N, C-alpha and C positions, 0 to 999 in steps of 0.2 A: 751688395744687397743692402744698401743704406737708404732709409727714408726717415721721415720724421717719426718720433716715438709715438705710441698710442696715446689717445686722450686719457686724461686722468681727472676729469672734472667730476665733482660730486653734485648730486641733485636727486630729485625724486625719480626712481627708476620706473620706466614704463613696463607694462606686462610683456614678458618675452613672447616673441612671435617666431614661428619656424620659418626657415628660409624657403621661399617659393621656388618653383622650378625656373622661373624667369630670372630670379636673382642668383641662381647657382652658377658657378663657373664650370665650364665643360671639362677643362683639363684635369682638375683634381678628381672628378668623378671617374673619368676614363682611367686615370692612374690607379685609383682604388680598384676598379673592375679588373684591370690587368694584374694588379698585385695579388688578387685573390686566386688567380690561376697559379701563380708562383707558390702561394701558401699551400694550396691543395697538393701540388707536386712535391713540395718539401715535407709535408706531413704524412703522406700516405705510407712511406716505409715504416713509420712507427706503428702502423696497424698490421704489418706483416708478422707472421709468427710461424713456429714449428721448425725453423731451420737454425743451424749453428752459425756462428759468426767467426770470421778470421781475426787476425791480430789487429786489423784496422776497422773492426766493427761492421764489416760488410757481410751480408748473407752469403753463405756458400751454396754450391750446387746450382749456380746460375749459368744460363746459356751465353753464347757470344753476343747475341742480340741484347740480352739483359745487361751485360757489361758495358756495351756501347751506350745503351740508354742511360745507365747510371753515370757514365763518363760525361755525357752531354748535360745531364741534370746538375752534376757537381761543378761543371765548368762554367755554366752561365746562370744557374738558378740557386744552388745551395748557398745558404747564409746571405741571400739577397732580399728575401721577403721580409725578414725581421727588420733590417734597416729601413726598407721602404715603408713598412707599417709604422715604425717609430717616427720617421720624418713626416708622414702624412698625419699621424696622430698629433704631433706638435703643430702642424699646419692647422688642423681642426681646432685645437685649443685657442690658437691665435685668432681664428675667425670668430669663434664664440666670444672671446674677450673683447675684440674690437666692436662687435655688434652691441654688446652690453655697455661698453664705454660710450658708444654713440647714443644709447638710450638714456644716458645720464647716471648710470650706476657707477659708484666710486670703486677704487681698487679693492677695498676690503669686501665690498659686496660681491664683486666679480670672483674673488678668490673663494668666498664662501660657497658660491654656486658650483665653481669648478671642483672644489674639495668634495662636495656632495656627489658630484658626478663621478669623480675618481673612486670614491668608496663604493659606489654602486657597480662600477666596472670591476673592481676587485671581487665583489660579491658574485657578479655574473661569471667571472672567470673561475672562481672557486667552485661554483656549482657545475660549470662546464667540465672542469677537471675531474670532479668527483663522479659525475653521472655519465660522462661520455668520453672525454679525452684528456689524459693526464698531461699532455703536451700543450695545454692551453697557454695563450699569450696575452689574453685580455687583462688578467690580474696583474702581471708585471708592468704593463703599460699604465694601468690605473695607479699602481704604487709609484711609478715614476712621475705620473701626473700630480701626485701630492707634493712633490718637490718643484716640478716645473710651473705650478700655478703661481709661484712667487716671482716668475720671470715676466708675467704678462704686463706689468706696469713699468718695467725697466726701459731705459733708453737703449738705443741701438748699441751705443758704446759699452754700456754695462752688460748687455746681453752677450756681446762678443767676448767680453772678458770671461763670463761664465762658460761660454762655449769652448774657448781655448783652454781654460783651466780644467774643465771636466774632460775634454778630449785628451789632454796631456796625461791626466790620471788614468783614463781608460787605456791608452796606448801602452803606458809604462807598467801599470799594475793590473787593471781590469782584464784586458784581453789575454795576457799571459796566463793568469790564473784560470780564466774560463777555458782557454785552449787546453790546458792540462786536464781540467775536469772533463772536457769534451772528448779527450782521447782515451779516457778510462773505459773499460769494457762495461756493458750494462750489467746490472745485478742479476744473478740467477735466482730464480724462485723455485722452491720445491714444496711450496705450501699445498696442503690438501684442502684449503678452503675453496668455496665456490668461486669460479673465475670473476664473476661480476662483483662479488664482495671484495676480492683482491683489487680489482680496478678501482673501486670506491676508496679503499684504504690508501692505495697508491696515490690517487689524485688528491686526497685530503692531506697527505704528507708532503707531496712534491709541490703543490701549488703555493702554500705559504713559504716553504723553504726556498723556492725559486724567486719569489718576491724579494725576500731578504737578500739573496745572492745578487740579484739585479741591482738593488739599491747600494749594496756594499761595493760592488764593482763598477757602478755607474754605467751599466751596459747600454742603456738607451738615452741617458740624460743629454749628452751632446747632440744626438740625432734629433731629439725632440726640440732642442734649441735651434738646430738648423731648420727644422720645419717652421718654427716661429719666424725666423728670419726670412724664409721663403715667402711667407704670407705678407710680411711687411714690404718686401721688395717688389711684389707684384709679378714675379717671374711666372708663377703658375696661373694666377688669375688673369693676367694679361700677357700671354706669351708673344703676341705679335709685336710688343714693345721691347722684347728682350731676346730676339732670335739669335743674335751672335753669341750671347752668353750661354743660352740654352744649348746651342749646337756645340760650343766648346766643351761644356761639361758633359754632354752626352757622348761625344766622340772620345774624349779622354777617359770618361767613366767606363766605356766599353773596352778600351785598351787595358785599363787597370783591372777590369772585370776578368778578362781572360788570363792575363799574366799572373795575377795574384792567386787564382784558383787552379792554375794548370798543374802545379806539383801535386796538390791533394787529389785532383781529378784523375791524374795518371795512375793513382793507386788502384782505381777500379778496373783498370785494364791490365794490372799486374806488370806495368812497365818498370816499376822499381819497388824495392822493398827496403824502405828507410829504417834506421834505428829509431828507438823511441824518441830521443831528442829531436831528430829531423822530422818525425811524424808530427810531434807537437808543434814544431816550427811551421810545417805546412798548413796546419789548422790555423795557427796564429795569422799567417799570411792571408789565408782565405777570409778570415774574420775581418782583418784590417782592410783589405781591398774591398770587401763586401760593403763596407759603409759608404765608400765613395761610389762604388758601382750602383748601390741602391739609389743614391742621389742622381746618378747618370740615367738610370732607368726612368725615374720620375721626370727628369728633363726631356727624355725621349718621348714619354707619353704626352707631355705638354706640347712638344713639336707636332706629334700626331694629331692632337686636338686642334692645333692651329691649321694644319693641312686639311683637316676634315671639317673645318668650321662651317663650310657651306651646307653640310648635311644637317647641322644642328643636332638635335637629339632624336635623329631618325637613323635607321639602318644599323650598321655595325657600331658606330660611335654611340648611337642612342642606346643600344643593348648594353654596351660596356658601362655607359653612364648610369643606366638603370640599376646595374649591380653596385656601382660605386655609391649611389645614393642610399643603398640599403646594405652597406658593407658589413655592418654588425650582424644583421639577419643572415646574409649569405655566408659569412664566416662560420656562424653556428650551424647553419644548414649543412655545410660540408661535413661536420662531425655527425650530425643527425643521420646523414646518409652513409658515410664511409665507416664509422665506428661499428654500428650494428651489422653492417654487411660483411666486414672483413675480420673483426677481432674474434678471439677465442670465446668470449662471452656472448657473442652474437651468432650470426649464421656461420661464422668461421671460414669464410671463403678466402681469407688471406693466408691460409695455411699453405706453405710450400710454393707460393706463387712467385713468379719472377718479377724483377724490377720493371720490365717493359709492360707487363700486364697491370702491375700496380699503378704505373703512371697513366695507363689507359683508363683505369677506373677513376683516377683523380681528374683527368681531363673530362671524362663523361660527367662526373659530379659537378664540375665547374659549369658545364653546359646546362645541366639541370637547374643550377642556381640562376643562370641567365634567363631561362624560360620562366622561372618563378618571378624573377625581378621584373621582366618585361610584362608579364601578366598583371602584376601589382601596379606597374606604371600605367598601363592602359586603363586599369580600373580606377586610377587616381588615388591609390592608397600607398602609404609609406610602409616600410618594413615593420612587422609587429614588434621586433625587439628594439627598433629605433623609437617607436611610439612608447613602449614601456620605459625605456631609459629616460626619455624626455619627461615623461610623467613623474617618474621617481626623482628626477633632478629638480624640476621646477614646481612640481605639485600639480593638482588637477586644474583644468581650465576654469577661469572664473567667468560667470555669465554677466 
């Protein structure tokens, strides 16, 4: 993945211009659109309630079909969406930086804009966690972006050093600690306060705490660096020029995907009952393999975009791309739909439901976001949250 390092020339910056549809690469948008389905499926169990959990934090009282559905989700989806999100987030940072460098902005100016955007992402994520969903992921990526913005002007060689250094730290320290935390049972609440007030307090506490945890453990930093390297390499922007590499990473990624998650996924079928150390080890293996699997999925979406290139932004690829163009809006829209529908503070439909039903709700929610994104696309409009974030990052348009 080696190309020339980004431009670092200084000069008068031109006014920032949004990327037109003609300038956008199809593969990253298709990858983001597919990733959002993974996110919906991964998040929906956090909206389920009213049931006890077993020693592996799975809801009890599930049918055989529910166990099979959970097995499939944990085999090929669980802990894949966050790595995909982190890699594509790094890819997006690199795209923004390269465009600003090309317009004559120096490294200091680029970092200033990216820093402002990262802080606003943290703010978006905090509000999301407080008012809708305590499992928000925007804020941790924004926090990671505050560190990753110092990578944008580095040479490929220097960026690789940061990648391997942060990856070594993550594998040896970050993931083992996170796997141990992940294996802990969720806290039991016996508070008499109103459910929505409890949701707000929980989100207000968890969001900054998780930000700090992600930074301390470097949970996303190497993945963001990988995303930056992907942008420099052209693998995703120009998949036709890198088909052998993409196929190799996709195939090996899917093998790692299944092998690394199989022990943990088998828990949902009751196929084994490991001791606590082995349980934590299965989580660690899933997290570790999930990073490479996430990269594999992104390469797979790039191959799909290459295969469907004749359709352009029409049909199924066009629908996925429309979601990908509006990934921030569609991500938040998932919570706007699922949280009030399922949670105890909303309509409460998530009480005692099975995993299969919950995944069906998640899939239906993702389809709704597709309809919304396609409607906005046909109307020639960007996602409202993309527009808001851009305005807050760059300021109002100057006439």
